[in-house]
A tleap script that builds the chain and sets N, CA, C and O, in Angstrom:
source leaprc.protein.ff14SB
mol = sequence {
  NASP HIE LEU PRO SER LYS LEU PHE GLU ALA
  VAL TYR LYS LEU PRO ASN ILE LYS ILE LEU
  PHE ARG THR ASP LYS GLY CYS LEU GLN LEU
  PHE GLY LEU ASN SER GLU GLU GLN GLU ALA
  VAL PHE ASN GLN LYS ARG ARG ARG ALA LEU
  VAL ILE ASP GLY VAL ASN ALA ARG ARG PHE
  SER ILE HIE THR MET GLU TYR HIE HIE LYS
  GLN SER GLU CASP
}
set mol.1.N position { 12.865 6.225 9.832 }
set mol.1.CA position { 12.486 4.835 9.720 }
set mol.1.C position { 11.622 4.573 8.486 }
set mol.1.O position { 11.512 3.424 8.056 }
set mol.2.N position { 11.020 5.582 7.917 }
set mol.2.CA position { 10.147 5.394 6.760 }
set mol.2.C position { 10.855 5.777 5.464 }
set mol.2.O position { 10.296 6.484 4.626 }
set mol.3.N position { 12.073 5.309 5.310 }
set mol.3.CA position { 12.841 5.599 4.108 }
set mol.3.C position { 12.476 4.618 3.001 }
set mol.3.O position { 12.151 3.465 3.284 }
set mol.4.N position { 12.524 5.060 1.734 }
set mol.4.CA position { 12.213 4.153 0.625 }
set mol.4.C position { 13.081 2.901 0.610 }
set mol.4.O position { 12.607 1.833 0.220 }
set mol.5.N position { 14.329 3.006 1.021 }
set mol.5.CA position { 15.202 1.829 1.018 }
set mol.5.C position { 14.691 0.759 1.981 }
set mol.5.O position { 14.811 -0.433 1.700 }
set mol.6.N position { 14.129 1.171 3.101 }
set mol.6.CA position { 13.565 0.208 4.053 }
set mol.6.C position { 12.337 -0.480 3.456 }
set mol.6.O position { 12.134 -1.678 3.649 }
set mol.7.N position { 11.517 0.292 2.726 }
set mol.7.CA position { 10.351 -0.290 2.078 }
set mol.7.C position { 10.784 -1.314 1.038 }
set mol.7.O position { 10.221 -2.408 0.983 }
set mol.8.N position { 11.768 -0.983 0.216 }
set mol.8.CA position { 12.244 -1.899 -0.814 }
set mol.8.C position { 12.748 -3.191 -0.180 }
set mol.8.O position { 12.446 -4.283 -0.661 }
set mol.9.N position { 13.508 -3.065 0.890 }
set mol.9.CA position { 14.030 -4.242 1.592 }
set mol.9.C position { 12.882 -5.116 2.091 }
set mol.9.O position { 12.931 -6.340 1.972 }
set mol.10.N position { 11.857 -4.491 2.642 }
set mol.10.CA position { 10.717 -5.237 3.166 }
set mol.10.C position { 9.965 -5.960 2.051 }
set mol.10.O position { 9.533 -7.099 2.230 }
set mol.11.N position { 9.810 -5.311 0.915 }
set mol.11.CA position { 9.021 -5.888 -0.170 }
set mol.11.C position { 9.647 -7.160 -0.717 }
set mol.11.O position { 8.926 -8.110 -1.020 }
set mol.12.N position { 10.947 -7.207 -0.850 }
set mol.12.CA position { 11.524 -8.416 -1.446 }
set mol.12.C position { 11.978 -9.451 -0.431 }
set mol.12.O position { 12.272 -10.580 -0.824 }
set mol.13.N position { 12.050 -9.128 0.849 }
set mol.13.CA position { 12.518 -10.088 1.851 }
set mol.13.C position { 11.404 -10.710 2.685 }
set mol.13.O position { 11.573 -11.814 3.204 }
set mol.14.N position { 10.293 -10.042 2.823 }
set mol.14.CA position { 9.267 -10.511 3.749 }
set mol.14.C position { 8.175 -11.308 3.048 }
set mol.14.O position { 7.800 -10.999 1.917 }
set mol.15.N position { 7.669 -12.329 3.718 }
set mol.15.CA position { 6.666 -13.190 3.101 }
set mol.15.C position { 5.240 -12.641 3.150 }
set mol.15.O position { 4.357 -13.169 2.474 }
set mol.16.N position { 5.004 -11.602 3.929 }
set mol.16.CA position { 3.638 -11.145 4.134 }
set mol.16.C position { 3.563 -9.631 3.998 }
set mol.16.O position { 3.830 -8.905 4.955 }
set mol.17.N position { 3.205 -9.162 2.827 }
set mol.17.CA position { 3.071 -7.730 2.554 }
set mol.17.C position { 1.638 -7.468 2.100 }
set mol.17.O position { 1.097 -8.193 1.265 }
set mol.18.N position { 1.039 -6.439 2.652 }
set mol.18.CA position { -0.287 -6.013 2.197 }
set mol.18.C position { -0.141 -4.627 1.591 }
set mol.18.O position { 0.469 -3.743 2.192 }
set mol.19.N position { -0.695 -4.439 0.411 }
set mol.19.CA position { -0.691 -3.139 -0.250 }
set mol.19.C position { -2.148 -2.759 -0.464 }
set mol.19.O position { -2.866 -3.404 -1.229 }
set mol.20.N position { -2.576 -1.703 0.223 }
set mol.20.CA position { -3.985 -1.313 0.204 }
set mol.20.C position { -4.172 0.013 -0.510 }
set mol.20.O position { -3.684 1.053 -0.066 }
set mol.21.N position { -4.882 -0.043 -1.619 }
set mol.21.CA position { -5.298 1.169 -2.306 }
set mol.21.C position { -6.687 1.527 -1.793 }
set mol.21.O position { -7.282 0.760 -1.036 }
set mol.22.N position { -7.204 2.667 -2.191 }
set mol.22.CA position { -8.513 3.118 -1.715 }
set mol.22.C position { -9.575 2.055 -2.009 }
set mol.22.O position { -9.655 1.532 -3.121 }
set mol.23.N position { -10.373 1.750 -1.012 }
set mol.23.CA position { -11.461 0.778 -1.160 }
set mol.23.C position { -12.562 1.119 -0.161 }
set mol.23.O position { -12.418 2.059 0.621 }
set mol.24.N position { -13.648 0.371 -0.179 }
set mol.24.CA position { -14.750 0.699 0.732 }
set mol.24.C position { -14.452 0.212 2.152 }
set mol.24.O position { -13.592 -0.642 2.369 }
set mol.25.N position { -15.179 0.773 3.097 }
set mol.25.CA position { -14.903 0.493 4.512 }
set mol.25.C position { -15.191 -0.952 4.897 }
set mol.25.O position { -14.519 -1.499 5.772 }
set mol.26.N position { -16.165 -1.574 4.268 }
set mol.26.CA position { -16.464 -2.974 4.569 }
set mol.26.C position { -15.286 -3.877 4.253 }
set mol.26.O position { -14.970 -4.787 5.019 }
set mol.27.N position { -14.647 -3.628 3.142 }
set mol.27.CA position { -13.471 -4.408 2.746 }
set mol.27.C position { -12.296 -4.126 3.683 }
set mol.27.O position { -11.546 -5.039 4.029 }
set mol.28.N position { -12.135 -2.884 4.089 }
set mol.28.CA position { -11.007 -2.510 4.949 }
set mol.28.C position { -11.063 -3.189 6.312 }
set mol.28.O position { -10.020 -3.417 6.923 }
set mol.29.N position { -12.244 -3.513 6.797 }
set mol.29.CA position { -12.376 -4.182 8.093 }
set mol.29.C position { -11.745 -5.572 8.078 }
set mol.29.O position { -11.389 -6.100 9.131 }
set mol.30.N position { -11.605 -6.159 6.909 }
set mol.30.CA position { -11.009 -7.495 6.788 }
set mol.30.C position { -9.502 -7.500 7.034 }
set mol.30.O position { -8.918 -8.557 7.272 }
set mol.31.N position { -8.868 -6.327 6.980 }
set mol.31.CA position { -7.417 -6.245 7.094 }
set mol.31.C position { -6.921 -5.931 8.499 }
set mol.31.O position { -5.715 -5.783 8.696 }
set mol.32.N position { -7.802 -5.825 9.473 }
set mol.32.CA position { -7.390 -5.608 10.855 }
set mol.32.C position { -6.818 -4.229 11.124 }
set mol.32.O position { -5.992 -4.063 12.021 }
set mol.33.N position { -7.249 -3.246 10.360 }
set mol.33.CA position { -6.776 -1.879 10.578 }
set mol.33.C position { -7.581 -1.226 11.693 }
set mol.33.O position { -8.753 -1.546 11.895 }
set mol.34.N position { -6.940 -0.303 12.419 }
set mol.34.CA position { -7.708 0.453 13.405 }
set mol.34.C position { -8.571 1.475 12.659 }
set mol.34.O position { -8.387 1.678 11.459 }
set mol.35.N position { -9.494 2.106 13.345 }
set mol.35.CA position { -10.454 3.001 12.686 }
set mol.35.C position { -9.767 4.188 12.009 }
set mol.35.O position { -10.223 4.643 10.960 }
set mol.36.N position { -8.682 4.692 12.588 }
set mol.36.CA position { -7.951 5.813 11.987 }
set mol.36.C position { -7.311 5.388 10.658 }
set mol.36.O position { -7.360 6.128 9.676 }
set mol.37.N position { -6.715 4.198 10.638 }
set mol.37.CA position { -6.099 3.691 9.409 }
set mol.37.C position { -7.161 3.391 8.347 }
set mol.37.O position { -6.952 3.660 7.164 }
set mol.38.N position { -8.294 2.836 8.772 }
set mol.38.CA position { -9.377 2.570 7.824 }
set mol.38.C position { -9.838 3.860 7.160 }
set mol.38.O position { -10.046 3.907 5.948 }
set mol.39.N position { -9.992 4.894 7.957 }
set mol.39.CA position { -10.437 6.186 7.430 }
set mol.39.C position { -9.397 6.765 6.471 }
set mol.39.O position { -9.754 7.324 5.434 }
set mol.40.N position { -8.117 6.636 6.810 }
set mol.40.CA position { -7.046 7.155 5.956 }
set mol.40.C position { -7.016 6.436 4.611 }
set mol.40.O position { -6.876 7.081 3.572 }
set mol.41.N position { -7.147 5.111 4.615 }
set mol.41.CA position { -7.136 4.349 3.356 }
set mol.41.C position { -8.397 4.647 2.548 }
set mol.41.O position { -8.332 4.790 1.328 }
set mol.42.N position { -9.531 4.741 3.216 }
set mol.42.CA position { -10.794 5.034 2.536 }
set mol.42.C position { -10.728 6.381 1.815 }
set mol.42.O position { -11.311 6.539 0.742 }
set mol.43.N position { -10.023 7.348 2.399 }
set mol.43.CA position { -9.939 8.696 1.827 }
set mol.43.C position { -8.676 8.945 1.001 }
set mol.43.O position { -8.411 10.082 0.612 }
set mol.44.N position { -7.902 7.906 0.730 }
set mol.44.CA position { -6.677 8.087 -0.052 }
set mol.44.C position { -6.985 8.637 -1.435 }
set mol.44.O position { -8.020 8.335 -2.030 }
set mol.45.N position { -6.063 9.449 -1.931 }
set mol.45.CA position { -6.207 9.980 -3.278 }
set mol.45.C position { -5.709 8.960 -4.288 }
set mol.45.O position { -5.151 7.924 -3.925 }
set mol.46.N position { -5.914 9.262 -5.525 }
set mol.46.CA position { -5.512 8.398 -6.630 }
set mol.46.C position { -4.017 8.098 -6.573 }
set mol.46.O position { -3.207 8.985 -6.305 }
set mol.47.N position { -3.659 6.839 -6.826 }
set mol.47.CA position { -2.280 6.360 -6.893 }
set mol.47.C position { -1.562 6.374 -5.543 }
set mol.47.O position { -0.332 6.326 -5.510 }
set mol.48.N position { -2.277 6.436 -4.456 }
set mol.48.CA position { -1.674 6.331 -3.124 }
set mol.48.C position { -2.033 4.975 -2.536 }
set mol.48.O position { -3.083 4.409 -2.841 }
set mol.49.N position { -1.137 4.457 -1.678 }
set mol.49.CA position { -1.390 3.151 -1.065 }
set mol.49.C position { -0.756 3.089 0.315 }
set mol.49.O position { 0.216 3.787 0.604 }
set mol.50.N position { -1.321 2.247 1.152 }
set mol.50.CA position { -0.750 1.931 2.456 }
set mol.50.C position { -0.118 0.558 2.317 }
set mol.50.O position { -0.788 -0.396 1.921 }
set mol.51.N position { 1.174 0.447 2.641 }
set mol.51.CA position { 1.890 -0.827 2.587 }
set mol.51.C position { 2.128 -1.269 4.023 }
set mol.51.O position { 2.692 -0.525 4.825 }
set mol.52.N position { 1.693 -2.488 4.343 }
set mol.52.CA position { 1.829 -3.020 5.701 }
set mol.52.C position { 2.766 -4.213 5.668 }
set mol.52.O position { 2.531 -5.190 4.956 }
set mol.53.N position { 3.826 -4.117 6.448 }
set mol.53.CA position { 4.789 -5.203 6.627 }
set mol.53.C position { 4.160 -6.163 7.631 }
set mol.53.O position { 4.044 -5.837 8.812 }
set mol.54.N position { 3.756 -7.338 7.172 }
set mol.54.CA position { 3.027 -8.277 8.010 }
set mol.54.C position { 3.841 -8.947 9.093 }
set mol.54.O position { 3.264 -9.550 9.998 }
set mol.55.N position { 5.160 -8.867 9.037 }
set mol.55.CA position { 5.998 -9.514 10.041 }
set mol.55.C position { 6.144 -8.639 11.279 }
set mol.55.O position { 5.958 -9.115 12.399 }
set mol.56.N position { 6.480 -7.352 11.087 }
set mol.56.CA position { 6.679 -6.494 12.260 }
set mol.56.C position { 5.727 -5.302 12.299 }
set mol.56.O position { 5.911 -4.387 13.102 }
set mol.57.N position { 4.708 -5.309 11.434 }
set mol.57.CA position { 3.623 -4.316 11.433 }
set mol.57.C position { 4.063 -2.898 11.090 }
set mol.57.O position { 3.346 -1.946 11.396 }
set mol.58.N position { 5.233 -2.736 10.458 }
set mol.58.CA position { 5.603 -1.396 9.992 }
set mol.58.C position { 4.648 -0.989 8.881 }
set mol.58.O position { 4.193 -1.825 8.100 }
set mol.59.N position { 4.350 0.300 8.821 }
set mol.59.CA position { 3.442 0.824 7.806 }
set mol.59.C position { 4.134 1.927 7.025 }
set mol.59.O position { 4.858 2.753 7.581 }
set mol.60.N position { 3.892 1.918 5.728 }
set mol.60.CA position { 4.453 2.924 4.836 }
set mol.60.C position { 3.324 3.468 3.973 }
set mol.60.O position { 2.443 2.721 3.547 }
set mol.61.N position { 3.354 4.749 3.721 }
set mol.61.CA position { 2.424 5.350 2.780 }
set mol.61.C position { 3.216 5.638 1.514 }
set mol.61.O position { 4.265 6.281 1.563 }
set mol.62.N position { 2.709 5.158 0.371 }
set mol.62.CA position { 3.441 5.363 -0.878 }
set mol.62.C position { 2.562 6.064 -1.902 }
set mol.62.O position { 1.335 6.067 -1.803 }
set mol.63.N position { 3.216 6.648 -2.875 }
set mol.63.CA position { 2.555 7.279 -4.009 }
set mol.63.C position { 3.102 6.598 -5.248 }
set mol.63.O position { 4.298 6.691 -5.528 }
set mol.64.N position { 2.247 5.914 -5.993 }
set mol.64.CA position { 2.717 5.200 -7.176 }
set mol.64.C position { 2.920 6.168 -8.330 }
set mol.64.O position { 2.293 7.226 -8.386 }
set mol.65.N position { 3.796 5.798 -9.243 }
set mol.65.CA position { 4.071 6.680 -10.371 }
set mol.65.C position { 3.026 6.501 -11.471 }
set mol.65.O position { 2.354 5.473 -11.554 }
set mol.66.N position { 2.909 7.505 -12.293 }
set mol.66.CA position { 2.017 7.456 -13.453 }
set mol.66.C position { 2.731 6.681 -14.546 }
set mol.66.O position { 3.854 7.011 -14.926 }
set mol.67.N position { 2.074 5.656 -15.044 }
set mol.67.CA position { 2.700 4.822 -16.071 }
set mol.67.C position { 1.772 4.740 -17.271 }
set mol.67.O position { 0.596 4.404 -17.136 }
set mol.68.N position { 2.302 5.046 -18.435 }
set mol.68.CA position { 1.530 4.966 -19.676 }
set mol.68.C position { 2.107 3.847 -20.525 }
set mol.68.O position { 3.243 3.927 -20.992 }
set mol.69.N position { 1.320 2.813 -20.718 }
set mol.69.CA position { 1.751 1.657 -21.497 }
set mol.69.C position { 1.616 1.961 -22.983 }
set mol.69.O position { 0.559 2.395 -23.442 }
set mol.70.N position { 2.684 1.732 -23.724 }
set mol.70.CA position { 2.642 1.936 -25.173 }
set mol.70.C position { 2.361 0.604 -25.855 }
set mol.70.O position { 3.032 -0.394 -25.591 }
set mol.71.N position { 1.374 0.598 -26.726 }
set mol.71.CA position { 1.044 -0.603 -27.489 }
set mol.71.C position { 2.139 -0.863 -28.515 }
set mol.71.O position { 2.621 0.067 -29.163 }
set mol.72.N position { 2.529 -2.113 -28.661 }
set mol.72.CA position { 3.521 -2.443 -29.687 }
set mol.72.C position { 2.844 -2.456 -31.051 }
set mol.72.O position { 1.686 -2.850 -31.185 }
set mol.73.N position { 3.566 -2.030 -32.029 }
set mol.73.CA position { 3.025 -1.987 -33.389 }
set mol.73.C position { 3.494 -3.218 -34.145 }
set mol.73.O position { 4.635 -3.275 -34.603 }
set mol.74.N position { 2.615 -4.198 -34.275 }
set mol.74.CA position { 2.957 -5.437 -34.996 }
set mol.74.C position { 2.488 -5.385 -36.425 }
set mol.74.O position { 2.690 -6.339 -37.176 }
savepdb mol mol.pdb
quit
C-alpha cells in the first residue's frame, strides 16, 4: 500500500496534503499527530519527510533527492 505510485496519485489528486520535515515538537502538535508520529518527525534525518494524505489519513515516509542548482551564466 505504500508504493511510490500511490503517493504520486495522492499528491496530484487530493486537495489536502501535509508534508512534514523535521521541526520542533511545539510545531508538530499543531498537525494532530499522535505522540509516536511526533517523535518520528522530530527525529527525522536530513531530507526525510512524512507525507499525510488529508482525505483518508494515509501516511508515507519519503526521502527527498539531493538537488544542486546550477547558476546560469549571463
